[in-house]
N, C-alpha and C positions, 0 to 999 in steps of 0.2 A: 459607404457609411455602415458602421456596425449597428445592429439592431437586435432586439429580442425576437423570438419566433412569433410570427403572425400568420394568419391564414394565407395571406398573399403579401408579397413584399419584393423589393428589388432583388433580382437574381433567383426568384423562385416562382413556382406556379402550382396551383392545385389541379391535379390531373383527373379528367374523366368523371368528375363528380364523386370521386371515391374518397375525398377528404385526405388525400396524400399530398404533402408538400414535396416537390421535387427540386433539388438543388444540385449544382455542380461546383466543384472546388478542385484546386490542385492538391491541397492537403486537408484532410478531415482530422481534427483532434477530438478524441472522445475523453471527456473529463475536464473539469474547470478549476482544479486546485492548483497548487504551486507548479507541479510538473506540467500540467496541461497548459497553463497560461504562459510559462516560459517556452514551451514547445511552439505555441501559436505565435509568440513574438519572434522566435528564431526563424520559423518558416516564412513569416511575412517579411522579415528582413532580407530573405533570399529572393524576394519578389513573388512569392507564391500567393495565390488566392486561398484564403483560409476560412474554414467554418469550424467553430468550436461548439460541440454539443455537450451540455452538462446535465447530469441527472437531477441536480438541484439548481440553485441560483449561483452562477459563477461569481465568486467573491464572498459568499457567506456559507456555502455548504462544505462538508468534508471535515477532516480532523484538524487541519491547520487554522481555519478561519476563526474558530472560537477560542483559540489557545495562544499562549506565549510559547515560542519554540527557541531552543538554542540552535546555533549554526556552527558548523565545523569551519570556522573562519580563522585561519592561522597565517600570520605574516610570512612572507617568503624569505624566512631566515633558516638556513639549513638545519641548525640545531633544533629549532622549534618545529620544523616540519618532520624531522626524524622522530622527535618525541611524540608528535601527533600520530604518526603512522604506527609506532611501536605500542601505543597505549592500548589498543584493542586486539592486536594480533593473537595473543594468547587466549583471550576470552572467546575469540571467534574460531578457535581451533586451527589456526594457521591455514585458513582457506582463502584469505583475501589476496589481492594482487597489488603489489606496490606501484606498478605502472599506472593502474587505474586510480589508486589513491592520489598519486601526483597530479593526474589530470583533474580529478575532482577538486583538490586543494587549490590548484591554479584557477580553475573556472569559477569556483565559489568566491575566491578572493576578489576577482575582477567583477563578478556579478553583484555581490553585496555592495561594492563601491558604486556600481551603477545605480543601485537602489537609492543611495545617498544623493547622487546627482539628480535622480528623478524626484526627490523631495521626501523620501521616507524620513520621519523624525527620530533619528537615532539620538539617544541621550549622550551626554558628555560627562567625563569623570571630573574629579576635583581640580585637575590641572587643565581642564578645558578641552581634552582630547576626546574625539567621538568613540563611543563604545558600540561595536558592531557585531558582538558575539551572540545576539539574540534578536528576535523579531516578535512584535505583537501581532498575532494573527489577524485581527480585524483591520488594523491599519495596513498591514502588508497586503492582504488580499484585496482590499479596496483599491490600493494603488495598482495592483496587477490588473484588475479589471479595467481600470482607467487606461492603462498603457495598451492593453489588448484592443480596446475600442479605438484608441488613437491610431493604432497600426492598421485599421481597416478590416479587422477580423469580424466576421458575422457570428454572433453568439446566439445559440439556441438554448435558452434557459428552460429548466423543468422538462427536459427532452431526453430521457434515457435512451441509449442505443439498445436494440434488442438482438441484432445479429449483424455479422459482417457480410459483405457481398464480395464475390470473386468473379473474375472473367473466365473465358473458356479455357485459359491456360492455368487456372488455379491461383492467379495473382490477385491479392486483395485489392478491391476496386471501389470501396466505399462501405456504407453501412445503412441500415434501416432502423428506425426507432419510432417512438411515440411522443407526442406532446401531452403532458399530463393536464395542463391547464385548458387547452383548447379541444382536447379529446380526439385529435386526428393523428395520422401517421406521417412520418417524414422519411424521405430517401435522399441520401447524398451520394452521388457518384464522385469519386476522387481519384487522383493519380496515386495517392498513398494515404495511409491511415496511421495515426499515432494513438496507441492505447495508453491513457493516463488516468485510469478510472480508480486508482487507489487500491489498497489491499482488501483483505477480507477479515472482518472482525466478528462475523457470524451473529450480528444483531445482539451483541453482548451488552448494549446500553452504555458502552464507553463513550465519552463525550465526542461528538462529531462523527461517529462511525455509523450512523443510521443509514447512510447511503453506500457504505463500503461492504458490499456483499460478494465480491469476487467476480462481478459480471465480466470484466475485461479479460480475466483468465479463461473463463468459459468460451467467450467469443474467439479469443486467440487460438485456443486448442481446437475449436471446430474448424478453423482455417488451416490447421496443421502446425501451429507453433508448439514448442516444447517448454517445459518448466525446469527450473533449477533451484536446488536448495529447499525443497518443500518440507523436508523433515525439520527445518529450522523455522517453523511457523506456529510454534506453541508458546508465543510470548504472552505472559500474564503481567498486567500492570497493577501496582498497589493503588487502591482508591478507598476513600471513606465508605463504609458499608451503606451509608445513607445517601450517596451521591455518585455521579457519573464521571467526575473529574479524575483523570488518570495521569496526573503529573508526578512522575516518580522521583524526579531529581531531589525534591525537598525532603524526601524520606531518608536521604543521606545524613540528615541531622536529627533523625528520630531514634528513639528507643522503643522496642516492642515488648509488650507485656502480656502475661496471662490475665485472666479475668480477676484473679485474686491479688494482682499487683506485682507478682514476681516477674523479673526480667526473663525474656526468652533468649537464652544464650545462643549465639550464632545467627540470630535473625537480622536481616539487613536489606537494604534496598537493592544492592547489586549482586553480591555473592551469597547473600543469605536469604534470598527469596524462597528457595526450596524449603527452608526451615519454617517459614511462615505458612507455606502451603501444607506441609505435613501437620502443623499444629491445627490449621483450619479444618482438616479432615475430622477432627474430634472435638474441637472447642473453639470459642471465639478468640480473636487476637485484637489487642488494642495497641495504639501507637500514641506517642507524644513527641513533638518536635522540640525536645528539651535540650538539645545540643547546640542550638542556635543562640548566639548572644544578641544583644539588643540591636547592634549595628546590622547584623545579618538578617534579623527579623524585619527590619525596615527595608532592606534591599529585596528580600523575598516578596514582600507585599507590592513593591514597585515593579519587580520583574514579571511576576505572574499573578496579577490581581484576581483573576477568575478562580485560581486555586482556593482562595479564601472565602468565596461567596457562599458555598454550602455551610461552612463553619459559622460565618456571621449570621446566616439565616437561622441556624440551629442554636445560636447563643453559646457556641463553644470557642474557647481560646485554645487553639491547637498547640501553642507553645507552653501552656500551663495546665492543660487538662488532657486526660487520656480520652481517646475516641476509638470506636470499633472500625476495623479495616477489613477489606476483602481483596481478592485478586480477580480482576476482570480480564477475560481473554481478549487479546487484541490481534491474534492470528498473524497475518502477514503485514499488518499495519506497523507493528513493532518488530515482527520477525523479519527474516531476510529472504525468504523464498518468494518466487514469482516467475514471470515469463523470462525465459532464457534470452540473454543478449548475445548476439553472434558477431558484432562488429563494433568498432569505435563510434560508429554513427547510431548505435542502439537499434540496429536491425534485429529482427527475430528470425527464426527458422521458417517463417511463412513469408514468401516474397511480397513486397509492398506493404508489410506491416512492421511498425516500430513500437517500442515500449519505453516507458519512462516512469520515474517515481516509484511509489509503493507497488504498482502493478508489475514492475520489473524486479528481477532478483537484485538484492543488494550485496550478495556474497562477494562481488568484485572488490568492494571496499571494506566490508565488515566480516566476511567469512560467515560463521554460524551464530553470531551474536551481535545485536545492536542495542536497541532501546529507543526511547523517544527523542525527538529533536536532533540536534547536532548533525550526525552523519546522515540521518534521514532527510533533513532539510537541505543539506548540501547536495545529496544525491538527486533530490527533486529538481533543484536549480540546474545542476549540471546535465543530468541525463535528459531533462526536458529540452534543453537547448540542442543537445546532440541529436536527439530524436527528431526534433523539428527541422533541423538543418538536413539530416539524412533523408527525411521524408520529402522535403522540398527538392532535393537533388534527384531522388528516385522519380518524383512526379515529372520533373523536367525531362527525364529520359523517356517517359511514356508519351509526353507531348499532348497535343490537342485531341488525340484520339481517346484520351481517358474518358471523356464524357460520352463518347459514341460507342463504347464497348458494351456488348451484351453481358449482363451480369445476372447472378442468381444468389439467393441467400444460402448460407451454409449452416444455419442453426439446426441442431439435431435433437434438442430436448425441450420439452415444455413450450412448443410452438404449434399452432394449428397445422402448419405444413408438414410437421413431423409425423402426422398420421395417427396420433394417439386416439384411443376410443373411450377410455374411462375418465370421469371427472377427476381433476387434480385437486387434492387438498393441500394447497401450498403451505398453509400455516401448520398443518400437521407434519409435513415434510421438514419444515424448518425446526420445529420442536424436536423431531427425531434426530436431526443432525446435531443440534445443541446438546442433546443427551449423550452424544459420543465425544464432542470436542470440549465441552465446558468442564467436566469433572477432572480434578487434579490427578486422581488415581487412574485415569484413562489416558490423558493427553500430556500431562506434565511428567508424571512418573510412568514411563512406558514399560511394558513387558511384551514378550512374543505372544503369550496367550491373550493378553488384553487387546493387542493390535489385531490379531486374527479375528477375535470375536467382534470387534468394532467394524472391521472390514466386511465381515459377513453381513452385518446389518446395513452398512452403507451401500454395499453392492446391491442388496435387495431394494433399497430406496432408489438407487439409480435406475433399476429396471422399472420400478413403479413410475418414476418421472418420465422415462422414455416412452412408456405406453399410455400416458395420460393425455387427456384433452384439457388445455389450460383455460378455456373460456375466451370469449371474444372482446370483453371490455378492456379498456386501457389499463386500469388498475390491476385486473386479473393477469394481463399479459406481463406486466412488470414484475408482479409478485411471483408468478410462475417461474420466470427466468431467474429471479433472485434465489428461489429455492433450489433450482437446478444447479446454479453456480456454487452454492454452498455445499451441496452434495459432492460435486466434482472436486472442489478444493479440498474437502476433508479426505476424499479417497486418494488424491495425490499426496497429501500430507502423510497419511498413515502407511501407504505403500512405500514411500521413501523412507519413513521411519523404520519400517520392518526390514528394509534392505541395509540400513546402517546399523550393524551389530556391534556398536560401541557407544560410548558417551563422549560427545564432542559438541562444543558450543552450547546452545540452549537445548539440544537434544539429549535427554537423560534416559538411558536404557537400563533399567534395574537388573536385567539379566546379564548385562555387559557394562559394568560400572566404570571400566577403565578406558583410556585412550589407546587406540590401536594404530600405530604408525603406518601399517599397510593400508588403512582406510583414509589416508590423508588425501582425499580427492573429492571433487564435487560429484553429486548425483543428479543425473538428468532424468526427468520423468515426463510422461505424456500419455495420450490416449484417453478415451472416454468410455466406450463400452468395455474395452479391455485396457487396463492401466498397466504400463510397463515402466521399469526402472533400469538404468544402466549407468556405470561410471562414466564421467567425462573422459574422453580419450582423444589425444593424450592429455594428461593432467598438465596444466600450465607450469612451466619451469619455475616461475617466480614463487609458486606455493612452496615447493620443496626448499628452494634457496632461503626463503625467509625463515622457515621453521628451523632449518639446519643452523642458520646464523644465531637464532635465539636460543636453541636448545643445546648448542655445542658446549662441552665441558670447559 
């Protein structure tokens, strides 16, 4: 029976008076958003005993739960599938893989249809046909939590993981964390682990991203996993200046204005966001959804009602009145960088560790550009299931000895065991990271000089974090690791950006504004004390073939 974390419960015990809950599982899933819940379901379907640990409350935390999201749901019609694959290849710099696109389209089509069978309330069109191209986050995640519990998965709510555990051979064998509500620690020994902790938005206050601080990437790197596409992690989303809602789709029907009412030529939601950023460097920018007719306005309010809540509260009609906008960094949540995937089962380069959703790279289907919803939601659904299945099969190969293995934590930063001596000012570290990644003229419009200066400061921050004592309280432990994860993520981002001396996808290098055909390959990065970057070798053949087909005269 599934249950929330309690001091004692079925399958667990508190050890030695130390307030540590010890559990065993075949598969541990870290993260309770779409990718995590799909992973848990898939692992359970393979007969695995599954524990799911969520930093928040599984079903209501994360970027999807409070939002409406589009889904890359395309009928299995060859012409429609071809158009779907071709639509983003150029924007993504021709780094996506069509084989992975086909897999995701097939898996998403079947899985969204499963949601309908399970009772998700899809709307119907005027002809009575179901419309399954979008999902309302609250209903979607409420249903996913229900399905996970029905599958027998044990859910640990408000229980962030702090570090991964490995056995004597360096194979990932579980994780340790804390329970925020009960104030004790937990340890789960497992045959395999799935990281589905979401991306890193650097606490930018974008809706639903307060728990998305890059924790999974840090833990994975400490266990030896590599990252991919981290230069494509500078995604900024349009939002009202007075709100956190970052639903960019509706700005496709917006006109952007200077404060005096003049139209900002070239500004737009998809290809004109840089123009908005350049303008915001010196003056305010205003928007009005004045390209939407009445029928479209009605659909928009139905499709994403939460988009309009801030406007209604402020007494603003966004269709008829101009309102100030800003760009909020969403990092790897909308960007495509993340933990490198090394197999069709979403394994990582660390044995026993799997990754899914925004925590994993989305380059495989998006290349160097994505956005909100659509591909992201499809990737969470698909990669979650592949990671869950892969982890279950790996755990089966480990067998019953999984729970008997001697294990140790591999956390290297902002942990008491790391041996730091100075008190850690986690909030100060976070502010310092934000000072490097938030400004458009540092992170969106990149230069060699600017990247080098930022990395000097970020490397210094990492040394400070490595040498610091985080404190013993639960809240201090979580915040310390969040600060370390944000520093690590920023260093991977800027090191990868410095290595890509061209402009491709969302990576804009002002010193190298053109596309360089010789750099049409993915960049792998890793390391903590010393960050390294190398090209993926060999570059997948499907990358060059797709680009040649599209670019041929």
